[in-house]
Biotite code that builds the C-alpha atoms (Angstrom):
import biotite.structure as struc

atoms = struc.array([
    struc.Atom([107.642, 132.289, 113.671], chain_id="A", res_id=1, res_name="UNK", atom_name="CA", element="C"),
    struc.Atom([110.420, 131.219, 116.125], chain_id="A", res_id=2, res_name="UNK", atom_name="CA", element="C"),
    struc.Atom([111.236, 127.910, 114.666], chain_id="A", res_id=3, res_name="UNK", atom_name="CA", element="C"),
    struc.Atom([109.785, 124.284, 113.507], chain_id="A", res_id=4, res_name="UNK", atom_name="CA", element="C"),
    struc.Atom([111.406, 123.390, 116.388], chain_id="A", res_id=5, res_name="UNK", atom_name="CA", element="C"),
    struc.Atom([108.810, 125.629, 118.453], chain_id="A", res_id=6, res_name="UNK", atom_name="CA", element="C"),
    struc.Atom([105.549, 124.677, 116.304], chain_id="A", res_id=7, res_name="UNK", atom_name="CA", element="C"),
    struc.Atom([106.168, 120.700, 116.374], chain_id="A", res_id=8, res_name="UNK", atom_name="CA", element="C"),
    struc.Atom([106.122, 121.379, 120.341], chain_id="A", res_id=9, res_name="UNK", atom_name="CA", element="C"),
    struc.Atom([102.853, 123.743, 119.935], chain_id="A", res_id=10, res_name="UNK", atom_name="CA", element="C"),
    struc.Atom([101.556, 120.846, 117.946], chain_id="A", res_id=11, res_name="UNK", atom_name="CA", element="C"),
    struc.Atom([103.047, 119.122, 121.233], chain_id="A", res_id=12, res_name="UNK", atom_name="CA", element="C"),
    struc.Atom([101.781, 120.808, 124.077], chain_id="A", res_id=13, res_name="UNK", atom_name="CA", element="C"),
    struc.Atom([98.235, 121.859, 123.272], chain_id="A", res_id=14, res_name="UNK", atom_name="CA", element="C"),
    struc.Atom([96.897, 118.415, 121.805], chain_id="A", res_id=15, res_name="UNK", atom_name="CA", element="C"),
    struc.Atom([98.323, 116.629, 124.984], chain_id="A", res_id=16, res_name="UNK", atom_name="CA", element="C"),
    struc.Atom([97.064, 118.842, 127.154], chain_id="A", res_id=17, res_name="UNK", atom_name="CA", element="C"),
    struc.Atom([93.998, 118.123, 125.376], chain_id="A", res_id=18, res_name="UNK", atom_name="CA", element="C"),
    struc.Atom([93.813, 114.484, 125.525], chain_id="A", res_id=19, res_name="UNK", atom_name="CA", element="C"),
    struc.Atom([94.545, 114.951, 129.221], chain_id="A", res_id=20, res_name="UNK", atom_name="CA", element="C"),
    struc.Atom([91.937, 116.876, 130.210], chain_id="A", res_id=21, res_name="UNK", atom_name="CA", element="C"),
    struc.Atom([89.955, 114.261, 128.638], chain_id="A", res_id=22, res_name="UNK", atom_name="CA", element="C"),
    struc.Atom([91.039, 111.722, 131.205], chain_id="A", res_id=23, res_name="UNK", atom_name="CA", element="C"),
    struc.Atom([90.450, 113.772, 134.025], chain_id="A", res_id=24, res_name="UNK", atom_name="CA", element="C"),
    struc.Atom([86.801, 114.757, 132.300], chain_id="A", res_id=25, res_name="UNK", atom_name="CA", element="C"),
    struc.Atom([86.787, 110.388, 132.625], chain_id="A", res_id=26, res_name="UNK", atom_name="CA", element="C"),
    struc.Atom([88.243, 109.677, 135.882], chain_id="A", res_id=27, res_name="UNK", atom_name="CA", element="C"),
    struc.Atom([85.649, 112.961, 137.096], chain_id="A", res_id=28, res_name="UNK", atom_name="CA", element="C"),
    struc.Atom([83.049, 111.467, 135.992], chain_id="A", res_id=29, res_name="UNK", atom_name="CA", element="C"),
    struc.Atom([82.860, 107.535, 135.319], chain_id="A", res_id=30, res_name="UNK", atom_name="CA", element="C"),
    struc.Atom([85.519, 106.339, 136.402], chain_id="A", res_id=31, res_name="UNK", atom_name="CA", element="C"),
    struc.Atom([86.610, 104.191, 132.505], chain_id="A", res_id=32, res_name="UNK", atom_name="CA", element="C"),
    struc.Atom([86.437, 105.326, 129.493], chain_id="A", res_id=33, res_name="UNK", atom_name="CA", element="C"),
    struc.Atom([83.919, 105.353, 126.925], chain_id="A", res_id=34, res_name="UNK", atom_name="CA", element="C"),
    struc.Atom([83.047, 105.535, 123.514], chain_id="A", res_id=35, res_name="UNK", atom_name="CA", element="C"),
    struc.Atom([82.535, 108.727, 123.524], chain_id="A", res_id=36, res_name="UNK", atom_name="CA", element="C"),
    struc.Atom([85.421, 110.031, 125.119], chain_id="A", res_id=37, res_name="UNK", atom_name="CA", element="C"),
    struc.Atom([87.742, 107.069, 123.513], chain_id="A", res_id=38, res_name="UNK", atom_name="CA", element="C"),
    struc.Atom([86.861, 108.726, 120.191], chain_id="A", res_id=39, res_name="UNK", atom_name="CA", element="C"),
    struc.Atom([87.023, 112.468, 120.490], chain_id="A", res_id=40, res_name="UNK", atom_name="CA", element="C"),
    struc.Atom([91.221, 110.949, 121.494], chain_id="A", res_id=41, res_name="UNK", atom_name="CA", element="C"),
    struc.Atom([91.248, 109.105, 118.551], chain_id="A", res_id=42, res_name="UNK", atom_name="CA", element="C"),
    struc.Atom([89.665, 112.318, 116.811], chain_id="A", res_id=43, res_name="UNK", atom_name="CA", element="C"),
    struc.Atom([92.881, 114.415, 118.392], chain_id="A", res_id=44, res_name="UNK", atom_name="CA", element="C"),
    struc.Atom([96.218, 112.141, 117.884], chain_id="A", res_id=45, res_name="UNK", atom_name="CA", element="C"),
    struc.Atom([94.620, 111.706, 113.679], chain_id="A", res_id=46, res_name="UNK", atom_name="CA", element="C"),
    struc.Atom([94.406, 115.350, 114.206], chain_id="A", res_id=47, res_name="UNK", atom_name="CA", element="C"),
    struc.Atom([97.894, 115.647, 115.601], chain_id="A", res_id=48, res_name="UNK", atom_name="CA", element="C"),
    struc.Atom([99.540, 113.517, 112.877], chain_id="A", res_id=49, res_name="UNK", atom_name="CA", element="C"),
    struc.Atom([97.506, 115.725, 110.283], chain_id="A", res_id=50, res_name="UNK", atom_name="CA", element="C"),
    struc.Atom([99.390, 118.020, 112.097], chain_id="A", res_id=51, res_name="UNK", atom_name="CA", element="C"),
    struc.Atom([103.227, 116.771, 111.820], chain_id="A", res_id=52, res_name="UNK", atom_name="CA", element="C"),
    struc.Atom([102.617, 115.756, 108.207], chain_id="A", res_id=53, res_name="UNK", atom_name="CA", element="C"),
    struc.Atom([102.343, 119.740, 107.341], chain_id="A", res_id=54, res_name="UNK", atom_name="CA", element="C"),
    struc.Atom([105.067, 120.982, 109.089], chain_id="A", res_id=55, res_name="UNK", atom_name="CA", element="C"),
    struc.Atom([107.063, 117.641, 107.152], chain_id="A", res_id=56, res_name="UNK", atom_name="CA", element="C"),
    struc.Atom([105.973, 119.054, 104.452], chain_id="A", res_id=57, res_name="UNK", atom_name="CA", element="C"),
    struc.Atom([109.458, 119.459, 102.164], chain_id="A", res_id=58, res_name="UNK", atom_name="CA", element="C"),
    struc.Atom([108.111, 121.187, 99.157], chain_id="A", res_id=59, res_name="UNK", atom_name="CA", element="C"),
    struc.Atom([106.179, 124.068, 100.131], chain_id="A", res_id=60, res_name="UNK", atom_name="CA", element="C"),
    struc.Atom([106.518, 127.478, 98.462], chain_id="A", res_id=61, res_name="UNK", atom_name="CA", element="C"),
    struc.Atom([106.335, 130.402, 101.306], chain_id="A", res_id=62, res_name="UNK", atom_name="CA", element="C"),
    struc.Atom([107.473, 128.492, 104.502], chain_id="A", res_id=63, res_name="UNK", atom_name="CA", element="C"),
    struc.Atom([106.177, 131.477, 106.212], chain_id="A", res_id=64, res_name="UNK", atom_name="CA", element="C"),
    struc.Atom([102.438, 131.583, 104.865], chain_id="A", res_id=65, res_name="UNK", atom_name="CA", element="C"),
    struc.Atom([102.491, 127.965, 104.933], chain_id="A", res_id=66, res_name="UNK", atom_name="CA", element="C"),
    struc.Atom([103.291, 127.337, 108.801], chain_id="A", res_id=67, res_name="UNK", atom_name="CA", element="C"),
    struc.Atom([101.591, 130.573, 110.411], chain_id="A", res_id=68, res_name="UNK", atom_name="CA", element="C"),
    struc.Atom([98.405, 128.593, 107.771], chain_id="A", res_id=69, res_name="UNK", atom_name="CA", element="C"),
    struc.Atom([99.282, 125.469, 110.323], chain_id="A", res_id=70, res_name="UNK", atom_name="CA", element="C"),
    struc.Atom([99.486, 127.894, 113.434], chain_id="A", res_id=71, res_name="UNK", atom_name="CA", element="C"),
    struc.Atom([96.063, 128.721, 112.763], chain_id="A", res_id=72, res_name="UNK", atom_name="CA", element="C"),
    struc.Atom([94.607, 125.968, 111.344], chain_id="A", res_id=73, res_name="UNK", atom_name="CA", element="C"),
    struc.Atom([95.755, 124.428, 115.176], chain_id="A", res_id=74, res_name="UNK", atom_name="CA", element="C"),
    struc.Atom([93.945, 127.122, 116.785], chain_id="A", res_id=75, res_name="UNK", atom_name="CA", element="C"),
    struc.Atom([90.888, 126.285, 115.189], chain_id="A", res_id=76, res_name="UNK", atom_name="CA", element="C"),
    struc.Atom([90.917, 122.312, 115.995], chain_id="A", res_id=77, res_name="UNK", atom_name="CA", element="C"),
    struc.Atom([91.921, 123.061, 119.512], chain_id="A", res_id=78, res_name="UNK", atom_name="CA", element="C"),
    struc.Atom([88.888, 125.110, 120.149], chain_id="A", res_id=79, res_name="UNK", atom_name="CA", element="C"),
    struc.Atom([86.645, 123.017, 118.218], chain_id="A", res_id=80, res_name="UNK", atom_name="CA", element="C"),
    struc.Atom([88.004, 119.928, 119.944], chain_id="A", res_id=81, res_name="UNK", atom_name="CA", element="C"),
    struc.Atom([87.686, 121.862, 123.825], chain_id="A", res_id=82, res_name="UNK", atom_name="CA", element="C"),
    struc.Atom([84.229, 122.352, 123.179], chain_id="A", res_id=83, res_name="UNK", atom_name="CA", element="C"),
    struc.Atom([83.345, 118.718, 122.778], chain_id="A", res_id=84, res_name="UNK", atom_name="CA", element="C"),
    struc.Atom([85.089, 118.153, 125.632], chain_id="A", res_id=85, res_name="UNK", atom_name="CA", element="C"),
    struc.Atom([82.919, 120.970, 127.187], chain_id="A", res_id=86, res_name="UNK", atom_name="CA", element="C"),
    struc.Atom([79.821, 119.364, 125.760], chain_id="A", res_id=87, res_name="UNK", atom_name="CA", element="C"),
    struc.Atom([80.384, 115.571, 126.873], chain_id="A", res_id=88, res_name="UNK", atom_name="CA", element="C"),
])
């Protein structure tokens, strides 16, 4: 891992792109937000908050393993959210 700064950027870009995909889906299909898309956006924002809080945690014994685990969690979360977007 290069740096904490890059990890935060990755989290921001990945989850931001997923939110953008949800908005594009809204505009391409119904033209307005639905409860499903609003719930999915809320879930994405909550995941963003959780991941950033983990990155900002100060009392971590093994930082390298901690940040590697955050990357893994980001990938898993993104995959799950993509599946939910595709199911819309």
